Biopython code that builds the backbone (N, CA, C, O; Angstrom):
import numpy as np
from Bio.PDB.StructureBuilder import StructureBuilder

atoms = [
    (1, "MET", "N", (15.083, 19.896, 16.771)),
    (1, "MET", "CA", (15.311, 19.701, 18.186)),
    (1, "MET", "C", (15.268, 18.203, 18.474)),
    (1, "MET", "O", (14.240, 17.561, 18.257)),
    (2, "PRO", "N", (16.360, 17.648, 18.955)),
    (2, "PRO", "CA", (16.405, 16.209, 19.214)),
    (2, "PRO", "C", (15.531, 15.826, 20.410)),
    (2, "PRO", "O", (15.281, 16.629, 21.309)),
    (3, "LEU", "N", (15.081, 14.588, 20.389)),
    (3, "LEU", "CA", (14.275, 14.068, 21.487)),
    (3, "LEU", "C", (15.163, 13.681, 22.662)),
    (3, "LEU", "O", (16.290, 13.218, 22.484)),
    (4, "SER", "N", (14.642, 13.878, 23.843)),
    (4, "SER", "CA", (15.391, 13.470, 25.032)),
    (4, "SER", "C", (15.332, 11.943, 25.142)),
    (4, "SER", "O", (14.549, 11.284, 24.458)),
    (5, "GLU", "N", (16.169, 11.408, 26.008)),
    (5, "GLU", "CA", (16.188, 9.952, 26.219)),
    (5, "GLU", "C", (14.832, 9.457, 26.699)),
    (5, "GLU", "O", (14.375, 8.392, 26.284)),
    (6, "ASN", "N", (14.190, 10.221, 27.565)),
    (6, "ASN", "CA", (12.882, 9.841, 28.092)),
    (6, "ASN", "C", (11.840, 9.806, 26.967)),
    (6, "ASN", "O", (11.033, 8.879, 26.893)),
    (7, "GLU", "N", (11.863, 10.818, 26.095)),
    (7, "GLU", "CA", (10.919, 10.857, 24.976)),
    (7, "GLU", "C", (11.163, 9.693, 24.011)),
    (7, "GLU", "O", (10.213, 9.093, 23.509)),
    (8, "GLN", "N", (12.427, 9.377, 23.754)),
    (8, "GLN", "CA", (12.742, 8.249, 22.884)),
    (8, "GLN", "C", (12.276, 6.941, 23.495)),
    (8, "GLN", "O", (11.772, 6.073, 22.783)),
    (9, "ARG", "N", (12.436, 6.785, 24.809)),
    (9, "ARG", "CA", (11.981, 5.576, 25.494)),
    (9, "ARG", "C", (10.456, 5.446, 25.399)),
    (9, "ARG", "O", (9.938, 4.356, 25.157)),
    (10, "ILE", "N", (9.746, 6.552, 25.590)),
    (10, "ILE", "CA", (8.279, 6.530, 25.492)),
    (10, "ILE", "C", (7.853, 6.160, 24.072)),
    (10, "ILE", "O", (6.930, 5.368, 23.889)),
    (11, "LEU", "N", (8.517, 6.726, 23.073)),
    (11, "LEU", "CA", (8.177, 6.407, 21.684)),
    (11, "LEU", "C", (8.443, 4.936, 21.367)),
    (11, "LEU", "O", (7.660, 4.304, 20.657)),
    (12, "ARG", "N", (9.539, 4.390, 21.887)),
    (12, "ARG", "CA", (9.824, 2.962, 21.673)),
    (12, "ARG", "C", (8.752, 2.096, 22.316)),
    (12, "ARG", "O", (8.341, 1.087, 21.743)),
    (13, "GLN", "N", (8.295, 2.487, 23.510)),
    (13, "GLN", "CA", (7.238, 1.724, 24.179)),
    (13, "GLN", "C", (5.944, 1.767, 23.372)),
    (13, "GLN", "O", (5.268, 0.749, 23.224)),
    (14, "ILE", "N", (5.603, 2.923, 22.858)),
    (14, "ILE", "CA", (4.396, 3.041, 22.033)),
    (14, "ILE", "C", (4.525, 2.174, 20.790)),
    (14, "ILE", "O", (3.578, 1.487, 20.407)),
    (15, "GLU", "N", (5.700, 2.204, 20.154)),
    (15, "GLU", "CA", (5.920, 1.397, 18.960)),
    (15, "GLU", "C", (5.776, -0.089, 19.267)),
    (15, "GLU", "O", (5.174, -0.825, 18.486)),
    (16, "GLN", "N", (6.320, -0.536, 20.392)),
    (16, "GLN", "CA", (6.215, -1.948, 20.772)),
    (16, "GLN", "C", (4.768, -2.331, 21.044)),
    (16, "GLN", "O", (4.338, -3.421, 20.667)),
    (17, "GLN", "N", (4.012, -1.456, 21.692)),
    (17, "GLN", "CA", (2.606, -1.740, 21.956)),
    (17, "GLN", "C", (1.810, -1.839, 20.659)),
    (17, "GLN", "O", (0.936, -2.695, 20.527)),
    (18, "LEU", "N", (2.110, -0.968, 19.708)),
    (18, "LEU", "CA", (1.402, -1.008, 18.425)),
    (18, "LEU", "C", (1.771, -2.253, 17.627)),
    (18, "LEU", "O", (0.929, -2.805, 16.918)),
    (19, "GLU", "N", (3.025, -2.701, 17.736)),
    (19, "GLU", "CA", (3.435, -3.923, 17.039)),
    (19, "GLU", "C", (2.714, -5.144, 17.600)),
    (19, "GLU", "O", (2.420, -6.083, 16.861)),
    (20, "ARG", "N", (2.429, -5.138, 18.895)),
    (20, "ARG", "CA", (1.731, -6.263, 19.521)),
    (20, "ARG", "C", (0.231, -6.226, 19.282)),
    (20, "ARG", "O", (-0.437, -7.245, 19.460)),
    (21, "ASP", "N", (-0.313, -5.095, 18.888)),
    (21, "ASP", "CA", (-1.757, -4.948, 18.679)),
    (21, "ASP", "C", (-2.149, -5.616, 17.360)),
    (21, "ASP", "O", (-1.763, -5.129, 16.297)),
    (22, "PRO", "N", (-2.911, -6.727, 17.398)),
    (22, "PRO", "CA", (-3.246, -7.434, 16.155)),
    (22, "PRO", "C", (-4.221, -6.662, 15.263)),
    (22, "PRO", "O", (-4.259, -6.897, 14.055)),
    (23, "THR", "N", (-4.997, -5.761, 15.827)),
    (23, "THR", "CA", (-5.961, -5.033, 14.993)),
    (23, "THR", "C", (-5.369, -3.776, 14.386)),
    (23, "THR", "O", (-5.975, -3.181, 13.495)),
    (24, "PHE", "N", (-4.192, -3.357, 14.851)),
    (24, "PHE", "CA", (-3.612, -2.113, 14.358)),
    (24, "PHE", "C", (-3.279, -2.193, 12.870)),
    (24, "PHE", "O", (-3.521, -1.239, 12.131)),
    (25, "SER", "N", (-2.731, -3.310, 12.430)),
    (25, "SER", "CA", (-2.329, -3.439, 11.028)),
    (25, "SER", "C", (-3.525, -3.575, 10.092)),
    (25, "SER", "O", (-3.393, -3.332, 8.892)),
    (26, "THR", "N", (-4.687, -3.957, 10.615)),
    (26, "THR", "CA", (-5.857, -4.113, 9.751)),
    (26, "THR", "C", (-6.700, -2.851, 9.678)),
    (26, "THR", "O", (-7.619, -2.766, 8.862)),
    (27, "ARG", "N", (-6.400, -1.874, 10.518)),
    (27, "ARG", "CA", (-7.146, -0.610, 10.483)),
    (27, "ARG", "C", (-6.687, 0.227, 9.304)),
    (27, "ARG", "O", (-5.627, -0.004, 8.722)),
    (28, "GLY", "N", (-7.513, 1.204, 8.971)),
    (28, "GLY", "CA", (-7.116, 2.147, 7.941)),
    (28, "GLY", "C", (-7.687, 1.795, 6.584)),
    (28, "GLY", "O", (-8.458, 0.848, 6.432)),
    (29, "TYR", "N", (-7.295, 2.569, 5.623)),
    (29, "TYR", "CA", (-7.815, 2.451, 4.269)),
    (29, "TYR", "C", (-6.755, 1.819, 3.392)),
    (29, "TYR", "O", (-5.646, 2.342, 3.275)),
    (30, "ARG", "N", (-7.084, 0.717, 2.786)),
    (30, "ARG", "CA", (-6.132, 0.045, 1.898)),
    (30, "ARG", "C", (-6.620, 0.170, 0.455)),
    (30, "ARG", "O", (-7.789, -0.065, 0.151)),
    (31, "VAL", "N", (-5.709, 0.540, -0.405)),
    (31, "VAL", "CA", (-6.040, 0.691, -1.819)),
    (31, "VAL", "C", (-5.587, -0.553, -2.554)),
    (31, "VAL", "O", (-4.410, -0.912, -2.502)),
    (32, "PRO", "N", (-6.512, -1.220, -3.243)),
    (32, "PRO", "CA", (-6.094, -2.385, -4.013)),
    (32, "PRO", "C", (-5.193, -1.969, -5.184)),
    (32, "PRO", "O", (-5.427, -0.953, -5.839)),
    (33, "ARG", "N", (-4.184, -2.764, -5.421)),
    (33, "ARG", "CA", (-3.294, -2.468, -6.564)),
    (33, "ARG", "C", (-4.058, -2.547, -7.874)),
    (33, "ARG", "O", (-3.724, -1.870, -8.847)),
    (34, "ARG", "N", (-5.079, -3.375, -7.885)),
    (34, "ARG", "CA", (-5.861, -3.542, -9.101)),
    (34, "ARG", "C", (-6.449, -2.200, -9.556)),
    (34, "ARG", "O", (-6.522, -1.925, -10.754)),
    (35, "ARG", "N", (-6.865, -1.374, -8.601)),
    (35, "ARG", "CA", (-7.447, -0.074, -8.947)),
    (35, "ARG", "C", (-6.393, 0.849, -9.543)),
    (35, "ARG", "O", (-6.664, 1.565, -10.507)),
    (36, "VAL", "N", (-5.196, 0.832, -8.973)),
    (36, "VAL", "CA", (-4.122, 1.688, -9.487)),
    (36, "VAL", "C", (-3.721, 1.237, -10.888)),
    (36, "VAL", "O", (-3.520, 2.067, -11.774)),
    (37, "VAL", "N", (-3.604, -0.064, -11.090)),
    (37, "VAL", "CA", (-3.248, -0.585, -12.413)),
    (37, "VAL", "C", (-4.354, -0.269, -13.420)),
    (37, "VAL", "O", (-4.078, 0.126, -14.553)),
    (38, "GLY", "N", (-5.605, -0.445, -12.995)),
    (38, "GLY", "CA", (-6.739, -0.143, -13.889)),
    (38, "GLY", "C", (-6.783, 1.314, -14.287)),
    (38, "GLY", "O", (-7.017, 1.638, -15.451)),
    (39, "LEU", "N", (-6.557, 2.200, -13.323)),
    (39, "LEU", "CA", (-6.543, 3.629, -13.648)),
    (39, "LEU", "C", (-5.360, 3.988, -14.546)),
    (39, "LEU", "O", (-5.481, 4.862, -15.405)),
    (40, "SER", "N", (-4.227, 3.331, -14.358)),
    (40, "SER", "CA", (-3.070, 3.594, -15.219)),
    (40, "SER", "C", (-3.362, 3.186, -16.660)),
    (40, "SER", "O", (-3.045, 3.914, -17.601)),
    (41, "LEU", "N", (-3.971, 2.008, -16.818)),
    (41, "LEU", "CA", (-4.328, 1.559, -18.169)),
    (41, "LEU", "C", (-5.397, 2.457, -18.786)),
    (41, "LEU", "O", (-5.350, 2.756, -19.979)),
    (42, "ALA", "N", (-6.358, 2.885, -17.974)),
    (42, "ALA", "CA", (-7.404, 3.783, -18.472)),
    (42, "ALA", "C", (-6.808, 5.118, -18.908)),
    (42, "ALA", "O", (-7.239, 5.694, -19.907)),
    (43, "LEU", "N", (-5.831, 5.605, -18.173)),
    (43, "LEU", "CA", (-5.180, 6.864, -18.547)),
    (43, "LEU", "C", (-4.430, 6.720, -19.865)),
    (43, "LEU", "O", (-4.507, 7.595, -20.727)),
    (44, "ALA", "N", (-3.705, 5.616, -20.021)),
    (44, "ALA", "CA", (-2.985, 5.388, -21.285)),
    (44, "ALA", "C", (-3.969, 5.283, -22.452)),
    (44, "ALA", "O", (-3.733, 5.843, -23.523)),
    (45, "GLY", "N", (-5.068, 4.565, -22.240)),
    (45, "GLY", "CA", (-6.081, 4.448, -23.298)),
    (45, "GLY", "C", (-6.729, 5.777, -23.618)),
    (45, "GLY", "O", (-6.960, 6.087, -24.787)),
    (46, "ALA", "N", (-7.027, 6.570, -22.597)),
    (46, "ALA", "CA", (-7.664, 7.871, -22.833)),
    (46, "ALA", "C", (-6.724, 8.817, -23.574)),
    (46, "ALA", "O", (-7.164, 9.588, -24.426)),
    (47, "LEU", "N", (-5.447, 8.760, -23.255)),
    (47, "LEU", "CA", (-4.491, 9.606, -23.980)),
    (47, "LEU", "C", (-4.361, 9.170, -25.437)),
    (47, "LEU", "O", (-4.281, 10.006, -26.337)),
    (48, "ALA", "N", (-4.339, 7.854, -25.663)),
    (48, "ALA", "CA", (-4.284, 7.360, -27.046)),
    (48, "ALA", "C", (-5.546, 7.767, -27.801)),
    (48, "ALA", "O", (-5.472, 8.162, -28.965)),
    (49, "LEU", "N", (-6.691, 7.672, -27.153)),
    (49, "LEU", "CA", (-7.949, 8.075, -27.781)),
    (49, "LEU", "C", (-7.940, 9.568, -28.106)),
    (49, "LEU", "O", (-8.445, 9.980, -29.150)),
    (50, "THR", "N", (-7.375, 10.366, -27.226)),
    (50, "THR", "CA", (-7.283, 11.813, -27.461)),
    (50, "THR", "C", (-6.476, 12.094, -28.722)),
    (50, "THR", "O", (-6.862, 12.934, -29.534)),
    (51, "VAL", "N", (-5.356, 11.395, -28.888)),
    (51, "VAL", "CA", (-4.516, 11.605, -30.077)),
    (51, "VAL", "C", (-5.247, 11.144, -31.338)),
    (51, "VAL", "O", (-5.183, 11.809, -32.371)),
    (52, "LEU", "N", (-5.936, 10.015, -31.255)),
    (52, "LEU", "CA", (-6.680, 9.522, -32.419)),
    (52, "LEU", "C", (-7.828, 10.451, -32.790)),
    (52, "LEU", "O", (-8.134, 10.629, -33.969)),
    (53, "LEU", "N", (-8.465, 11.044, -31.779)),
    (53, "LEU", "CA", (-9.590, 11.943, -32.049)),
    (53, "LEU", "C", (-9.149, 13.271, -32.652)),
    (53, "LEU", "O", (-9.974, 14.020, -33.176)),
    (54, "LEU", "N", (-7.862, 13.565, -32.581)),
    (54, "LEU", "CA", (-7.378, 14.778, -33.247)),
    (54, "LEU", "C", (-7.614, 14.716, -34.757)),
    (54, "LEU", "O", (-7.804, 15.745, -35.406)),
    (55, "GLY", "N", (-7.601, 13.508, -35.303)),
    (55, "GLY", "CA", (-7.848, 13.349, -36.732)),
    (55, "GLY", "C", (-9.309, 13.547, -37.103)),
    (55, "GLY", "O", (-9.611, 13.825, -38.264)),
    (56, "VAL", "N", (-10.214, 13.412, -36.158)),
    (56, "VAL", "CA", (-11.648, 13.556, -36.431)),
    (56, "VAL", "C", (-12.051, 15.015, -36.263)),
    (56, "VAL", "O", (-12.443, 15.676, -37.224)),
    (57, "THR", "N", (-11.953, 15.506, -35.040)),
    (57, "THR", "CA", (-12.305, 16.894, -34.769)),
    (57, "THR", "C", (-11.634, 17.331, -33.469)),
    (57, "THR", "O", (-11.353, 16.521, -32.586)),
    (58, "VAL", "N", (-11.395, 18.601, -33.384)),
    (58, "VAL", "CA", (-10.739, 19.142, -32.207)),
    (58, "VAL", "C", (-11.645, 19.030, -30.987)),
    (58, "VAL", "O", (-11.159, 18.822, -29.875)),
    (59, "TRP", "N", (-12.946, 19.164, -31.179)),
    (59, "TRP", "CA", (-13.885, 19.146, -30.050)),
    (59, "TRP", "C", (-13.939, 17.766, -29.387)),
    (59, "TRP", "O", (-13.977, 17.665, -28.161)),
    (60, "LEU", "N", (-13.942, 16.717, -30.194)),
    (60, "LEU", "CA", (-13.909, 15.376, -29.614)),
    (60, "LEU", "C", (-12.573, 15.118, -28.914)),
    (60, "LEU", "O", (-12.522, 14.461, -27.874)),
    (61, "SER", "N", (-11.504, 15.639, -29.492)),
    (61, "SER", "CA", (-10.201, 15.498, -28.881)),
    (61, "SER", "C", (-10.150, 16.241, -27.550)),
    (61, "SER", "O", (-9.547, 15.755, -26.593)),
    (62, "LEU", "N", (-10.771, 17.402, -27.483)),
    (62, "LEU", "CA", (-10.833, 18.152, -26.237)),
    (62, "LEU", "C", (-11.608, 17.378, -25.171)),
    (62, "LEU", "O", (-11.217, 17.369, -24.004)),
    (63, "ALA", "N", (-12.697, 16.736, -25.565)),
    (63, "ALA", "CA", (-13.472, 15.917, -24.633)),
    (63, "ALA", "C", (-12.627, 14.734, -24.142)),
    (63, "ALA", "O", (-12.673, 14.383, -22.963)),
    (64, "GLY", "N", (-11.864, 14.128, -25.041)),
    (64, "GLY", "CA", (-10.974, 13.037, -24.654)),
    (64, "GLY", "C", (-9.895, 13.506, -23.694)),
    (64, "GLY", "O", (-9.534, 12.797, -22.755)),
    (65, "PHE", "N", (-9.383, 14.704, -23.934)),
    (65, "PHE", "CA", (-8.366, 15.254, -23.033)),
    (65, "PHE", "C", (-8.945, 15.509, -21.643)),
    (65, "PHE", "O", (-8.297, 15.216, -20.638)),
    (66, "LEU", "N", (-10.157, 16.053, -21.581)),
    (66, "LEU", "CA", (-10.783, 16.294, -20.277)),
    (66, "LEU", "C", (-11.022, 14.976, -19.535)),
    (66, "LEU", "O", (-10.874, 14.905, -18.315)),
    (67, "GLY", "N", (-11.394, 13.934, -20.287)),
    (67, "GLY", "CA", (-11.535, 12.612, -19.668)),
    (67, "GLY", "C", (-10.194, 12.102, -19.145)),
    (67, "GLY", "O", (-10.126, 11.524, -18.060)),
    (68, "SER", "N", (-9.135, 12.314, -19.914)),
    (68, "SER", "CA", (-7.787, 11.922, -19.477)),
    (68, "SER", "C", (-7.377, 12.673, -18.227)),
    (68, "SER", "O", (-6.756, 12.110, -17.325)),
    (69, "LEU", "N", (-7.725, 13.936, -18.179)),
    (69, "LEU", "CA", (-7.395, 14.748, -17.015)),
    (69, "LEU", "C", (-8.124, 14.242, -15.769)),
    (69, "LEU", "O", (-7.542, 14.177, -14.686)),
    (70, "ALA", "N", (-9.390, 13.889, -15.926)),
    (70, "ALA", "CA", (-10.157, 13.362, -14.791)),
    (70, "ALA", "C", (-9.561, 12.039, -14.293)),
    (70, "ALA", "O", (-9.459, 11.819, -13.086)),
    (71, "ILE", "N", (-9.174, 11.173, -15.208)),
    (71, "ILE", "CA", (-8.570, 9.897, -14.826)),
    (71, "ILE", "C", (-7.226, 10.131, -14.143)),
    (71, "ILE", "O", (-6.887, 9.442, -13.182)),
    (72, "ALA", "N", (-6.466, 11.099, -14.638)),
    (72, "ALA", "CA", (-5.162, 11.405, -14.029)),
    (72, "ALA", "C", (-5.332, 11.908, -12.596)),
    (72, "ALA", "O", (-4.529, 11.573, -11.725)),
    (73, "VAL", "N", (-6.362, 12.704, -12.348)),
    (73, "VAL", "CA", (-6.606, 13.194, -10.983)),
    (73, "VAL", "C", (-6.972, 12.026, -10.072)),
    (73, "VAL", "O", (-6.478, 11.945, -8.947)),
    (74, "LEU", "N", (-7.825, 11.129, -10.537)),
    (74, "LEU", "CA", (-8.185, 9.951, -9.741)),
    (74, "LEU", "C", (-6.961, 9.088, -9.453)),
    (74, "LEU", "O", (-6.785, 8.609, -8.333)),
    (75, "LEU", "N", (-6.117, 8.890, -10.461)),
    (75, "LEU", "CA", (-4.906, 8.089, -10.282)),
    (75, "LEU", "C", (-3.962, 8.740, -9.273)),
    (75, "LEU", "O", (-3.370, 8.050, -8.443)),
    (76, "GLU", "N", (-3.824, 10.043, -9.340)),
    (76, "GLU", "CA", (-2.944, 10.744, -8.406)),
    (76, "GLU", "C", (-3.430, 10.567, -6.973)),
    (76, "GLU", "O", (-2.618, 10.370, -6.069)),
    (77, "ARG", "N", (-4.721, 10.634, -6.754)),
    (77, "ARG", "CA", (-5.272, 10.444, -5.407)),
    (77, "ARG", "C", (-4.980, 9.038, -4.889)),
    (77, "ARG", "O", (-4.605, 8.867, -3.729)),
    (78, "GLU", "N", (-5.149, 8.045, -5.737)),
    (78, "GLU", "CA", (-4.907, 6.666, -5.316)),
    (78, "GLU", "C", (-3.430, 6.435, -5.010)),
    (78, "GLU", "O", (-3.097, 5.769, -4.029)),
    (79, "VAL", "N", (-2.554, 6.975, -5.834)),
    (79, "VAL", "CA", (-1.113, 6.806, -5.607)),
    (79, "VAL", "C", (-0.700, 7.514, -4.323)),
    (79, "VAL", "O", (0.154, 7.016, -3.589)),
    (80, "ARG", "N", (-1.290, 8.659, -4.049)),
    (80, "ARG", "CA", (-0.978, 9.381, -2.813)),
    (80, "ARG", "C", (-1.380, 8.561, -1.588)),
    (80, "ARG", "O", (-0.649, 8.529, -0.598)),
    (81, "VAL", "N", (-2.542, 7.894, -1.648)),
    (81, "VAL", "CA", (-2.985, 7.063, -0.524)),
    (81, "VAL", "C", (-2.040, 5.878, -0.338)),
    (81, "VAL", "O", (-1.702, 5.519, 0.791)),
    (82, "VAL", "N", (-1.616, 5.272, -1.445)),
    (82, "VAL", "CA", (-0.686, 4.139, -1.361)),
    (82, "VAL", "C", (0.634, 4.593, -0.751)),
    (82, "VAL", "O", (1.185, 3.902, 0.106)),
    (83, "ALA", "N", (1.145, 5.733, -1.174)),
    (83, "ALA", "CA", (2.411, 6.235, -0.644)),
    (83, "ALA", "C", (2.290, 6.546, 0.843)),
    (83, "ALA", "O", (3.196, 6.236, 1.616)),
    (84, "ARG", "N", (1.187, 7.153, 1.247)),
    (84, "ARG", "CA", (0.979, 7.462, 2.662)),
    (84, "ARG", "C", (0.929, 6.180, 3.482)),
    (84, "ARG", "O", (1.464, 6.117, 4.588)),
    (85, "GLU", "N", (0.279, 5.159, 2.926)),
    (85, "GLU", "CA", (0.176, 3.873, 3.628)),
    (85, "GLU", "C", (1.547, 3.216, 3.773)),
    (85, "GLU", "O", (1.859, 2.662, 4.827)),
    (86, "ARG", "N", (2.358, 3.273, 2.731)),
    (86, "ARG", "CA", (3.697, 2.678, 2.788)),
    (86, "ARG", "C", (4.585, 3.408, 3.788)),
    (86, "ARG", "O", (5.348, 2.779, 4.521)),
    (87, "LEU", "N", (4.487, 4.729, 3.818)),
    (87, "LEU", "CA", (5.302, 5.485, 4.766)),
    (87, "LEU", "C", (4.866, 5.231, 6.201)),
    (87, "LEU", "O", (5.697, 5.179, 7.107)),
    (88, "SER", "N", (3.570, 5.073, 6.406)),
    (88, "SER", "CA", (3.110, 4.835, 7.771)),
    (88, "SER", "C", (3.472, 3.435, 8.243)),
    (88, "SER", "O", (3.439, 3.170, 9.445)),
    (89, "ALA", "N", (3.816, 2.532, 7.331)),
    (89, "ALA", "CA", (4.191, 1.175, 7.712)),
    (89, "ALA", "C", (5.624, 1.103, 8.242)),
    (89, "ALA", "O", (6.018, 0.096, 8.831)),
    (90, "LEU", "N", (6.394, 2.158, 8.037)),
    (90, "LEU", "CA", (7.764, 2.169, 8.542)),
    (90, "LEU", "C", (7.746, 2.220, 10.057)),
    (90, "LEU", "O", (6.924, 2.931, 10.636)),
    (91, "PRO", "N", (8.630, 1.487, 10.713)),
    (91, "PRO", "CA", (8.677, 1.551, 12.179)),
    (91, "PRO", "C", (9.215, 2.899, 12.635)),
    (91, "PRO", "O", (9.928, 3.585, 11.904)),
    (92, "LEU", "N", (8.866, 3.249, 13.828)),
    (92, "LEU", "CA", (9.282, 4.530, 14.386)),
    (92, "LEU", "C", (10.793, 4.640, 14.458)),
    (92, "LEU", "O", (11.343, 5.731, 14.304)),
    (93, "SER", "N", (11.473, 3.521, 14.693)),
    (93, "SER", "CA", (12.932, 3.554, 14.783)),
    (93, "SER", "C", (13.563, 3.979, 13.454)),
    (93, "SER", "O", (14.639, 4.577, 13.443)),
    (94, "ALA", "N", (12.897, 3.672, 12.334)),
    (94, "ALA", "CA", (13.417, 4.116, 11.033)),
    (94, "ALA", "C", (13.345, 5.630, 10.919)),
    (94, "ALA", "O", (14.260, 6.260, 10.388)),
    (95, "TRP", "N", (12.254, 6.219, 11.419)),
    (95, "TRP", "CA", (12.123, 7.673, 11.392)),
    (95, "TRP", "C", (13.162, 8.318, 12.303)),
    (95, "TRP", "O", (13.794, 9.304, 11.924)),
    (96, "LEU", "N", (13.342, 7.767, 13.502)),
    (96, "LEU", "CA", (14.314, 8.344, 14.435)),
    (96, "LEU", "C", (15.733, 8.166, 13.918)),
    (96, "LEU", "O", (16.571, 9.053, 14.078)),
    (97, "GLY", "N", (16.005, 7.023, 13.301)),
    (97, "GLY", "CA", (17.335, 6.780, 12.749)),
    (97, "GLY", "C", (17.658, 7.732, 11.617)),
    (97, "GLY", "O", (18.794, 8.192, 11.502)),
    (98, "ALA", "N", (16.679, 8.036, 10.779)),
    (98, "ALA", "CA", (16.900, 8.962, 9.669)),
    (98, "ALA", "C", (17.171, 10.360, 10.198)),
    (98, "ALA", "O", (18.024, 11.066, 9.660)),
    (99, "ALA", "N", (16.467, 10.771, 11.236)),
    (99, "ALA", "CA", (16.703, 12.088, 11.816)),
    (99, "ALA", "C", (18.102, 12.140, 12.431)),
    (99, "ALA", "O", (18.782, 13.164, 12.351)),
    (100, "ASN", "N", (18.520, 11.053, 13.033)),
    (100, "ASN", "CA", (19.853, 10.981, 13.620)),
    (100, "ASN", "C", (20.923, 11.111, 12.537)),
    (100, "ASN", "O", (21.898, 11.841, 12.710)),
    (101, "ARG", "N", (20.741, 10.408, 11.428)),
    (101, "ARG", "CA", (21.738, 10.458, 10.345)),
    (101, "ARG", "C", (21.813, 11.848, 9.737)),
    (101, "ARG", "O", (22.904, 12.314, 9.407)),
    (102, "ARG", "N", (20.664, 12.527, 9.581)),
    (102, "ARG", "CA", (20.690, 13.883, 9.025)),
    (102, "ARG", "C", (21.421, 14.841, 9.961)),
    (102, "ARG", "O", (22.183, 15.699, 9.515)),
    (103, "ARG", "N", (21.186, 14.687, 11.248)),
    (103, "ARG", "CA", (21.753, 15.599, 12.233)),
    (103, "ARG", "C", (23.270, 15.425, 12.324)),
    (103, "ARG", "O", (23.990, 16.399, 12.541)),
    (104, "THR", "N", (23.756, 14.199, 12.161)),
    (104, "THR", "CA", (25.186, 13.942, 12.337)),
    (104, "THR", "C", (25.943, 13.884, 11.023)),
    (104, "THR", "O", (27.147, 13.629, 11.015)),
    (105, "GLY", "N", (25.269, 14.112, 9.933)),
    (105, "GLY", "CA", (25.956, 14.115, 8.651)),
    (105, "GLY", "C", (26.117, 12.743, 8.045)),
    (105, "GLY", "O", (27.009, 12.535, 7.222)),
    (106, "GLY", "N", (25.263, 11.783, 8.437)),
    (106, "GLY", "CA", (25.268, 10.482, 7.793)),
    (106, "GLY", "C", (26.009, 9.395, 8.524)),
    (106, "GLY", "O", (25.957, 8.240, 8.100)),
    (107, "SER", "N", (26.705, 9.710, 9.614)),
    (107, "SER", "CA", (27.472, 8.667, 10.289)),
    (107, "SER", "C", (26.598, 7.784, 11.160)),
    (107, "SER", "O", (26.956, 6.635, 11.418)),
    (108, "GLY", "N", (25.447, 8.296, 11.625)),
    (108, "GLY", "CA", (24.552, 7.507, 12.442)),
    (108, "GLY", "C", (24.908, 7.507, 13.912)),
    (108, "GLY", "O", (24.190, 6.925, 14.726)),
    (109, "THR", "N", (26.030, 8.164, 14.269)),
    (109, "THR", "CA", (26.418, 8.229, 15.677)),
    (109, "THR", "C", (26.295, 9.665, 16.145)),
    (109, "THR", "O", (26.485, 10.606, 15.374)),
    (110, "THR", "N", (25.978, 9.815, 17.409)),
    (110, "THR", "CA", (25.835, 11.171, 17.940)),
    (110, "THR", "C", (26.957, 11.530, 18.898)),
    (110, "THR", "O", (27.118, 12.702, 19.238)),
    (111, "GLY", "N", (27.723, 10.569, 19.334)),
    (111, "GLY", "CA", (28.795, 10.820, 20.292)),
    (111, "GLY", "C", (30.062, 11.239, 19.595)),
    (111, "GLY", "O", (30.117, 11.288, 18.366)),
    (112, "PRO", "N", (31.092, 11.543, 20.380)),
    (112, "PRO", "CA", (32.384, 11.931, 19.782)),
    (112, "PRO", "C", (33.026, 10.739, 19.105)),
    (112, "PRO", "O", (32.888, 9.607, 19.570)),
    (113, "SER", "N", (33.723, 10.982, 18.019)),
    (113, "SER", "CA", (34.385, 9.891, 17.319)),
    (113, "SER", "C", (35.668, 9.515, 18.045)),
    (113, "SER", "O", (36.094, 10.193, 18.980)),
    (114, "ALA", "N", (36.268, 8.433, 17.601)),
    (114, "ALA", "CA", (37.474, 7.935, 18.250)),
    (114, "ALA", "C", (38.645, 8.910, 18.081)),
    (114, "ALA", "O", (39.551, 8.936, 18.914)),
    (115, "SER", "N", (38.631, 9.707, 17.014)),
    (115, "SER", "CA", (39.743, 10.615, 16.782)),
    (115, "SER", "C", (39.610, 11.912, 17.570)),
    (115, "SER", "O", (40.572, 12.675, 17.657)),
    (116, "GLU", "N", (38.430, 12.183, 18.152)),
    (116, "GLU", "CA", (38.234, 13.393, 18.935)),
    (116, "GLU", "C", (38.557, 13.125, 20.395)),
    (116, "GLU", "O", (38.269, 12.052, 20.925)),
    (117, "GLU", "N", (39.160, 14.118, 21.034)),
    (117, "GLU", "CA", (39.456, 13.999, 22.438)),
    (117, "GLU", "C", (38.283, 14.539, 23.245)),
    (117, "GLU", "O", (37.665, 15.539, 22.878)),
    (118, "VAL", "N", (37.988, 13.863, 24.346)),
    (118, "VAL", "CA", (36.949, 14.315, 25.245)),
    (118, "VAL", "C", (37.606, 14.893, 26.470)),
    (118, "VAL", "O", (38.405, 14.211, 27.111)),
    (119, "ASP", "N", (37.301, 16.125, 26.822)),
    (119, "ASP", "CA", (37.909, 16.770, 27.993)),
    (119, "ASP", "C", (37.169, 16.412, 29.250)),
    (119, "ASP", "O", (37.539, 16.863, 30.334)),
]
sb = StructureBuilder()
sb.init_structure("model")
sb.init_model(0)
sb.init_chain("A")
sb.init_seg("    ")
for serial, (resi, resn, name, xyz) in enumerate(atoms, 1):
    if name == "N":
        sb.init_residue(resn, " ", resi, " ")
    sb.init_atom(name, np.array(xyz, "f"), 0.0, 1.0, " ", f" {name:<3s}", serial, name[0])
structure = sb.get_structure()
């Protein structure tokens, strides 16, 4: 259901007010890239250790795999927070523009084209 002109105007006003708010961009939870990189390296190391431990005993390899699984879950949570933060940084006009393009089939216009006659 498309937004009315009044609703779009209200959303633009809210977006402009948030852009002017100096504390708005500093709020929220920010994930340092260092943590994501560290968890990625830890996951690669844990997987390599799991493969190496296969030569020693299956039980140690299983413990290494469980450690890899725990690191992978932590990494997934951090990446999800980063993705949510990046998406929330998009301006509202980008969201409205994308909805407009989907609704009209990618042309970005909602009115009649030049080749269509208006009665």
